[in-house]
N, C-alpha and C positions, 0 to 999 in steps of 0.2 A: 204495291200490295204487301202487307205484313204477313210473312210466312213463319212467324215464330211459334204459332199455336199448332198443335198436332192436326187439327181439323183442316187448316188452310191448305197444306200440300195435297191432301186427299180430295178436297173440293176442286182444287185447280186441276188435278189429274183427271177427275171425272169430266170436267168441262172441256178439257183439251181432247179427251177421248171422243166425246160427243162431236166436236167440231171436225175431227179427223176421220170419223166413221169407224173407229176402233171398236173392238168387241167388249173389252172390260178393263178394269184397273186392278192392280195388286199392290199391297203394301209390303215393303221389304223389312220385316221385323220392326225394330225400334231405331233404325238408322235414319229415318226421315225421308228415305228415297221411295219413290213410287214408280210403278211400271204401267205403261199404257200398252195393252196387248191386243193385237189384231186377231181376227178369226183364224187366219192361217198360221198363227204362232209367232209372227214377227213381233218384236217388242222394242219399246223405247223406254229409257230410264230417265226420270226427272229427279234432279238433286238440287234442293235449295242451298245457296251459298251464303256464308256469313259475310256481312251482317244481314243475310237473308233478304237482300234487295236484288239479287240476280239468281237465275236458274240455269243450270247446266243440263243439257239433254244429250244423251248418249244412245246410239243405235246398238242394240244387242246383237252380236253375231255368234254363229255356232263355234264350238271349240276348235273345229278344224281350221277356221280362218287364221288363228294364231300360228298354226303349223306352217301355213302357206304364206305368212307375212301379209295377210289382207287385213286392213283396218279402215275404220271410218272415224274421222276426227269429230270429237264432240263439239257442240255449239253452245254458246252462252247468250242468254237474252235477259233483258231487264225485267224485273218483277213489278216495275212501276211505270208502265207506258202511259202516255197521256190519253185519258178516256175521250171518246167521241161524245158529241152532245147527247145527253140522255142516257149515257152508258155508265154503269158502275165501274169502280176500279177492278173488281173481281172479273167482270166480263171482259174488260179491256185487256187484262193480263192473259186470260185464256185465249182471246182472239189473237193477240200479238204473238204468243207462244206457238199457237197452231200455224200461223202464217209462216213463221220462220222455219218450223219443222218441214212444212210442205216445200218451201223454196230451197232450203239449204241442207236438210238432212235426208229426207226421203229419197231424192235422186241418187245420192251417194250410197245410201243403204241398198237400194235396188241394184246398183252397179256392182257393189261388193258381193252380193249374193249371186249375181250372174257369173262373176269371175270365179267364185268358189265352186259353182256348179261345173264350170269347164275344167278347173284344176283337178277336181275329184272324179271326173268321168273315167270309166274304165278304159284302159289302153289295149291296143291290138295284141301286144305281147302277153297281156293277162289272159285274153281269150285263147291264145295259142297254148299257153301253159295248161289251161283247163281242158282243152281238147286233147292234149297229150295225156293228161292224167286220167281222163275218162275213156281212153282208147280200149281198155279192157272190157268195157260194157258193150259187148257186141250187139248189134241190132237184131231183133227177133221179130217174128210176125206180129207179136202183140205190143211191140214198143220199140223205142230207140232213144238215143241221147239227143237233146236239144240244148243249145246255148244261145243266149240272146242278151239284149239290154232292155231294162225295164225302168220307166220313171216311177219313183217312189216319193209320195208326199212326206215331207219332213216338217217339223216345227221350225219356227223362225223364218218362214217364207221360202225355204229352200226345197225345191223339187229335185231330188238327187237322181242321177242316172246310174243305175246299179247293174252290175253283171249278174246274170242268173242262169242256172242250169236246171234241167229237170228231165225225167224219164217220161216221154210222151206216149200215151196210149189213146185208143179211140174214146175213152172216158175222161181224158184229161191227164194232168200230171199224176204220177203214181206216188202215193204216200209211202208205199212199201220200200221203194228203191231209194228215196231221198237220203236216209241216213248213210247208206253205203256210198252214194255219190259224194256226199259231204266228206266222208272219211277219206276217199281217194283224193279229193282236192286238197285236204289238209296234209296228206302224205306227200303231195307235190309242193308243199310249202305255202299254200294259199290259206287265207282265213275264211271261215264260212259262217253263215247264219241259216238256220232252218226255222222259218216262222211256224208257230204252233198250229198244227193241223194242216199244214200246207205240203204239197209235193214238190215245191220249189226249193232250191238251194242258192242263196246269194253268196257270192264269193268276191274276194279282192286280194290285192297284194298286202302283205303284212306291213304295218307302219314301221318307219325307220327306227323309232324309239318306242319301246313297250310302255303301255300305260296301265296304271293300277285301276283305272275306272273305264274299262272297255264298255261296260253296259251302264246305261243311265236311263232315268225316266224323264219324259217330257210330256207336255200337254198333247193329248191325242190329236193327230193330224186329221183323223177322219170323223171327229165329233167329240162327244163327252168321254171323260176318263183320262187315263195316263198310259202312254206307250212306253214299253221297254225297248230301247233302241240300242243296237249294236253300232258303236261308233266306227268300228273297223270296216264294216261293209255298207253301212247306211240303211240297213233293213230294220224293220220293227219285228221283234220276236213275238210279242203278244200285247194286247191292250187290257188294262185292268181298271175296274171301277174305283177302287180304293187306293189313295195315294200312298198311305203307309204300307199297305200290303205290297204295292209295286216296288217301293223302296227296299223292302225286305228281300224280294225276289232279285232285285238288281245286286244287292250285297252278296247274295248267295251265288249268283251267276259270276260275279267278279272273283269270288273265292274259288269257284271251280276252274275258272280260266287260269288263275294263278297256280293252282295245284297241277293242272295239266302242263303248264309251262315248266314248272320245277321238275315234274316227272319226265319231261321230254318225250311225251307220247302224243300221237295224233288224236287218239280217241280214248277217253277214260272209260267209256262204255259204248256198246253198240247193241241195238235191239236184235234179239234172235241169236245172240252169241253169249256163252258163259264168259265170265270175266277173264279166265285163264286162256281163252282162245282168241281174244281180240287181236293179239299180235301174231297169230298163226295165219300165214297167207293162204294155206289150203282151206282152212275152215272159213275164212272170209269169202273165199271163192264159192264155197257151197252156199253161203247165205246170199250172195249176190245172184247166183243162178236161180235160187228159189224166189227171191224178191222180184227179179225181172220177169219171171214167169207169172207174176200176179199173186203169189202167196205172201201172207202178211207176217213179218217178223214179230215174235213175241217180245213185248216190253215197251211199245210205244204208249206214251201216257194219254194220248188222245183217241185211242181205239177201244171200243167196247168188246172185250174178249169174252163176254157172256154170249155174244152173237157171232163174233168173228174168231175162228180158230187161228192160232199163231204157231209158227214153227220155232223150235229152240234147239240149238246145236251145243252139245257139251262133250267133254272128253270121254272116251271109252277105254276099257282096260287094254293095255298093250300099246306100244308105240305105233304111230301112223294110223290111228283109228279115231273115228268120231261117231257120235250117235246123234241122229236127227229125230226129235220128238215132236208130236203135235199136241198143243196145249189149248185147253178151253176152260175159262173160269166159269163158275166159282170153283175153288180148289176141290179136287177130288173127282170132278166129273170126267176129265181125261188127264191123267198124269202118267209119267213113266212108271210102269209096274202096277198101275191101278186101273187099267182101262176097262175092266169088267164091272167096275162100280158105276159106269155111265149107263144112261138109258139105251135101249136097243138101237134106236134110230141114230144115236151118236156113235155107237160102236160101228155101225154100218158106214157112217160118214168117215170115221177114223180109218177103217180098212181101205176105203176108196182113196182117201188122201195119201195114205202111206204108199199105195201102189203108184199114185201120180208122182209122189216125191221120188220114188225109186226109178221110174222111167226117166224122169228129168235128170237125175244125178248120174245115171249109168253112162259111162264113157270110158275110153281107153285110159289106162293108168289107175283105175279104181275098181274095187270090187264092192258091189252094193247088195246087201242082204236085208230082207224085211223080217224083223223080229216081232215078238209079241208087244214089246214096249217101244218100238220105233224102228228106225233104219240104221243099220251099222254100215259105215263107209270105211273101207280099208284102202289105204294108198299103196300102190305097188312100189312107189319111189317116194317115201315120206321125206319131208324136209327135216334136217337135223336141227336147224336153228331158224327161228322166225326172223324175217327181214326187219331192219330198223324202221321205226315210224317215219324216218325222214326220207325213205326211199319209196319206190312203188310207181314211178312214172313210166307210162307205156309209150307207144308210138302215137303220132298225131292222128287224130280221128275227127272228122267233121261231119255233122249231120244237123244243120240248123233249120229250125222252123222259121217262117217269115214273121211270126208275131209271138211274143211271150205270153204265157197264160195270165189271165186277169185275176 
């Protein structure tokens, strides 16, 4: 079969995809290479060889395979097999290529993906580190820490086994607590992913060698669109309809990851905490206490704060003091120093929420006072220096649920 014309490789790829039961074909720019892509994301690459009488077929593997030394040898087949009676040369080439892929390439591809799945499965030591890091999240009547393992559909036919933690309540994982659990895990030296709108936190050991492309996009494992995938944990952050938009988000996420690494901090930002309090251990403790009690930290991008009030903690005058405010958008409805601009029903809610915050935060070592614009918390023994972002590991704590959230 002559493969010198641009249309011939495309026609061959479509015919091979049909014989293999694949989902679609894709053209790799002007290189002449074609991809045969399955519905689960697995992909095969077809490359015509000069003088274009042979075809090399390569099984595409995830990037992690190279790190673990896993590979699948490419196969080469003739582009000019002898046609059967009544069979055109084009059909003979497609049949011949598909037969060799089934017999020689797909079994090795499947075995490589299975080996990679085992190599990247979370280890017992990783769970123990997570349990120790989350020991400070004491169980309460309304929730507790849960750590488990969850299968995650990935492109290229890989179903990853990922470690996941969440704060479980009767209503399911708590979105309010997830950012603070992720922060604690990062301070213990683990890497984390918080899927958009989810109460779960995926975590893993950091890679031996840092990568500039931690976040990448891939065909959506769950259907149409593009997944933003965290290569470190194996989790999908969010799915986007538009590929260019997803690529822009990936570039931004990689830039933020690089900035955090250079700054040597666990969290560039945390919802519910002003920027200058993120490294203050006592202020983080206030935020965790409010979140684990079911209150929503202000600043989550997927929460409608026109309906859901959020708490925000910022510095107060004098050392060892913090202010806890209750915020509700749109701006001006409830803001520190402007609470009387709100409707009467919101003012009443504001007063009740402030009383609830005060009861929750009152404990030995603190003085809690309800003010007109929020709650003033004064520490009897304030910390003189915030602890490093690389510390913060507590004692081992275990409270696992039998099944991770779906």
